[in-house]
N, C-alpha and C positions, 0 to 999 in steps of 0.2 A: 616740852621746856627749851627741843632745838628746833630750830627754823627749818623750812625746805631750801635745797638748794639751787637757788636763783639760776646758777649753768642749767641743771638740766630742765627747768623749764623752754631754755632756750636755743639749747644744744639740737642742731638737726644733723641729718647722714651725708650732706651736701656742703661743696667746697662752697663759702662765703656766709654760711650759717652758723660755722663752727668755730669759735673761740681761740685764741691762742693759749700755751699754758700756763701764760704768765698770767693774763688776766682771766686766766679760770680758778688760778691758785687763791689770786685777789678776792675774787668774789666770794669763795669758800672761806678762805681767813674772817671776811664780815659775817660769815654765815654763824659762824665760830662765836665771834661777838655777841650778835644775837641771840646766841643759846645763853654769854654770860650774864644780860640782861635780864634772860629768865630765870635764871640760877639768885639772881641780886632778887628778882620778886618776892621769889621761893625762900629765901631770905630772909627779906621782911616778914612774912607771913610768921618763922620761925622767931622775930623777934617779938612777936605781937604775942604770942603763945609765952614767950620767956619772961616779956610783963606782966600778963595774965597771972601769973605763975601754975603757969601748964606744962614748962618745959624749961628743964636747967640755961643758964647760960650759958656753960662750956658745950653742950649739944650743940647749941650754933653757932658757937667756934669751932667745933668741929667740921660743919656742915659748913662753913666759909673758906674750912682750908681744900677741905676736899673737891670745892667747885673750883677754886686757883688752879689745883692742881691736873685735874682734868681736862680741864679748858685749857692751860697752858702743854698737855702732853699732845691734843691735838692742833693746837697752833705747831706746836715743833712739827710733828708729822706732816702737815699743810708746808709751814718751809724748808725743810729740805724733800720735800719731793718723796717720802715715801707712800702718801696717798694716793698718788697716782698709777702707782703700780699694786692698788689692789680692786678687785671685781667693784666695790661703792666706793669711788674715787669723791664723793661728798661726802662719805662717812657718816651718815643722817642716821640709818639705826642704830649705830655703833653710839651715837652723842646718847640718842634718847635712852636706852639701855643701859649705859654708863651714868647718865643722871636720877637712874630709878635708885640707885644703891644710898647716895647720901638723902636721897627722900625718905627710904624706907626705914633709915637709920634713926631720923628723927622721928619718924611716925610712930615707930617703936617705943622714944622714950616718952613721946606727949602720953599727960596722965587720964587727958578726958576724952574718949573714943570719940566725941563728935569734933574737936580739932583736926582729926583727921582726913576730915571732911576736905577743907580748901587744899590739905595736900592731892589728894584723888583730885581733884578738880585741874591742879596745874598739869599733872601727868597726861589728864583728856586735853590738854592743850599741846604738850608734847607733838601726841598721836594727830592731831589736826596736823601741826606743822608738817610730820611723816608725810602725809597725803598729799602737800605739795614735791614728793619725791620717791615717794615709794609706789610700787603695782600692790595692786589687792592680795597675791597671796604673802607677797610679805610686809603690808600692813596687818594681813592677820595674823601671822607669826609674831610679829610687834606686837600688838592685842595679846597674843595670848603670853606673851612674858610677860606684858605690865601685871596682866590678870594674877598670873602664877607670882610674882615679887606681892603681889598682895594677899593673895594667899598663904605663901610662909611669911607673912608676916604676923597671921592672925597664928597659925604655926608656934610661930615663935612667942607670942604674946601668950597661949594658950598653956604655954608650958612654961614661961617666966613669970609671967603678969596674968591670970587669968580673970580678977576681980577687972581688969578694965576689955573683957571682950562680955559681950552680950551675943550668943549663939545664934539666937533667932534674928535681931535686926544685922546682924552680920553675915546671917542668910540670905536677907532679902537686897542687902546691901552687892555681894557679891555676884546675885541675882542679875540685879539690875545695871550695874556695871557692867558684866560680861555682856548684857543685850546693848548695853549703850557701843562696846569696843567691835562688835558684829556692825552693827550700824554704820559707825563711821570707818568702817573698814569698805561695806557694801559702795556708800556715799563715796569715798576716796575713789574707789575704782571707776564709779561714774566721774567722777570731776577728771580721772586720769583719761578716760575715754572722750569728753572732752576736748579734754588739752591735744591728745593726739589726734584726734580729728582737727584741729584749728592748726594744729603743726604742719597738717598735709595740704591744706588749703592753703595756708601759707606759702607753702614752700610751689604749691600749684600756682601758683599768684605769681609770685619770685620768674617762674620758667616763665609763667607768659611776659610777663613784664619782659625779662628779658629779649625771650621773642621778636614784642613789640618793636622794641630798639633796636634789636638787630634790624629788623625790617628797616627802620626808617635811619638809620646812618649806613646801612653796609649797603653795596652795590652784591648783588646775588650771584652775579657771574665771577667776579674778581678778587668776592671776601675783601676787596680795598673798601672804604669810606667812601659814602657815595657823595655827590655834589654838595647836599646840604651839609653831611658832615665837614666836606672841606671848608666852605664858607665859616662854617661854625669854628673851625682851626683858625680860620685869617684872621676873624675879631679877636677871638682869644689872644692871636700873636700880636695883633695891632695895639688891643687894650695892656700887652704886656708890655709895647713898647712906651707907651705913655709912662710906665710906673721903671723904669729901667736906669741904671744909673750912666750919666753920659759918657762917651769913649767908644761904649759899644757896639760890638760891629751889625750892623742893619740885617734884616732878613734877605735870604733871596728867592724869589717863586720863580719856577720853573714848569711851564708848560708840552706836555711831551704831546706826538700827535704821528700817530700808525702811515707811514709813507704808502701809499698806493692800497688801502684800505679796502676800497669799493672794489681793485679790481681781485684784491683775496677772496672777497667774500662773491663776487662773481663766476670766479674761475674755477675756485674749490666746493663752494657751499657754505650757507651760514654754520654750519655744524665746524666746518674747519676755522672759521672765522672767529666761534667764540672759543676755540680751544685760542686762536693767536690771544686773541684778548684774554683771555687765563694766563698763558702765558707770560704775557711781555707784563701785568700785573703782577703777577710772581717774583719777575727777576725784579723789577722795581724796587718792592718792597726789602728782596732778599738783599740788595745793594747802598740799602741805607745804612748811615750812621747815627747812633743812637743820639735820640733828641730830633733827628727829621721826621717828616707826616709826609706820605704819600697818599693821594687818593683819585678815584676815577671821575671826570667831569663829567663825563656822558662820551656815546659811541665811542670813537676812537682815541678820546683824550683825555689825555693823565696829566694832575699837577700835581709837584714836587715844592714841598716844602721846605729851605734849608733855613735856619734859624741861625742867625749872628756867621752870617759868612762872608766872605769878601766874597767881590766879583771874578777873583784868578781861582778859588777856591770851588765857587759853584761852577764855571766852568768844566774845572777836572772834575768833579765831580756826576754831572752830565756827559760828556763824554763817556766815563766809567758805565753810567746806565746806558749810554749807546750801543757803547761795546758787546754788552752783557748781552741785549735784548740782538743786537747783529749775530752774535753766537748760537741763539737761539733754535731746537729742533723741533719742530710742532707735528706730529702723526697725522698725517692726510696730505701734508705739505712737502714739496717736491725740493731734496737738497738743494737744489739752484735758484731755489725761491728761497732767497736772503729775507728776513724782517729786518726793515729799516727804521727808526724815529728821526723825524726833527724836534728839536727842542729850541725853545723861546724863553729866553732869560731877563728876567726884570727883577732890579734890586729896590726894594721897597722903602720907601722914601716917610718918615716919620707924619710928617703935615701933610700926607697925601690918603688919597681913600684907598679902600681895597678894588675898586673898579679902578681906577687910575694904574695901578699897578698892574692890575690883570692886561689891560688895556694894552699896556707897554710890552709886556710879556706875549701877545698875541700877533700885536706888530715884531717882533724879534721871530717870533714861530712864521710869520708871514715871509718875511726877508729869509730863512731859511729853505723854505718849500723855493718860494724864486730863485736860493743859490741853487737850486740844484738836488735838495733833499739830502737827507743821513748825514747832518750837520748841526751843530750848536751855533745858535747867533745869541751875543749878548745885545740888548736894548743901548743904543748910543747913548742916553745919559744916563746910565753906569758906567761907573771908573773902572780903570786897571785891567781895561781888556786888551788885548792884538789887535791891531787896525784890522784884519781879515778874518775877525769876529765879531764884530759889533755891527751892527743891525744898522741900514744908512735913512731909518726910519720913514718905511713906505706909508701910502694911502694906509688907513687904517680900514683894516676889509676883510672877514673873515678867513680862516687860516680853512686852506682847502685842503684833501688828503689827495 
């Protein structure tokens, strides 16, 4: 009479697959309501017996009252969070066992032995629901409780109303019921095994997809977003600009290039060069404010995206990054060998293409290189910049190290 806990079908031991407590409790409350619907079906069967003259109407009322009390109790346990401290927070086994006794009460008072069969079938429905939430051993225990409850009913009838019991027929019924309960338990174990296997495969698939996504969007050396992820982020930012409210600041794009990186590689080896790239990437990421975005475009070039940032603020942020990188110490690199970067900044215009903004930032970066490196230069089309920090718009050439 009680459905299995849907939460238990979806729970996984890894982060991302576990629902938060509020969602879990909501699902468990829904499960109790499903159980209430099963109680309603049993009440209709009892009402049919009453109409047929096989059961007193008062017994149906007693059953309904008991059903309301039981369901209200389980809903209260869930609402107060008491169930979350129990071994079985779904309360599936407890609800199946609790549902037995109002049904046994009605079966005891049914005057026709054959009329007890529909109630036995409803008990099997409860066992089938238990398959969704309980393992083989717990299913066996639950089946033993259900069978034991029926045996207690027969014992009570033999003592109080022996005329309602045909011992030979009931012996066959009990044997058949025990066999069915055992088979349901075995089938439940098989289904549970399939469910575990499916869950493990889903976890493996999730891990594989995560690794593939990591490979597709992360630079393996610096762990920063790669060029593909950078361009996707720029496209999202441009799309967001089209929907923003008027008066908001435009984003700023900063291109960062490590000065004399080829000389570092040639002089100290590519392993040291890789360490420099890792250190620079980590420093850029560590100096970001909330909402900023950084990625590696390739080689020794990085990109920093500053959403809703004034040019003066972008200059200050870029200088902060440049200073932090200059203070880096890399193993294998002499102390006298300071890591410097040149940075070019361009303010993105809403009507401009991404290529246009990146081109202006690249020209500003080239101007920084031409002016002596280890400096920040703002593109001429941007505003609010000091005159000695504005690019003079040199020819559009690729930036050099």
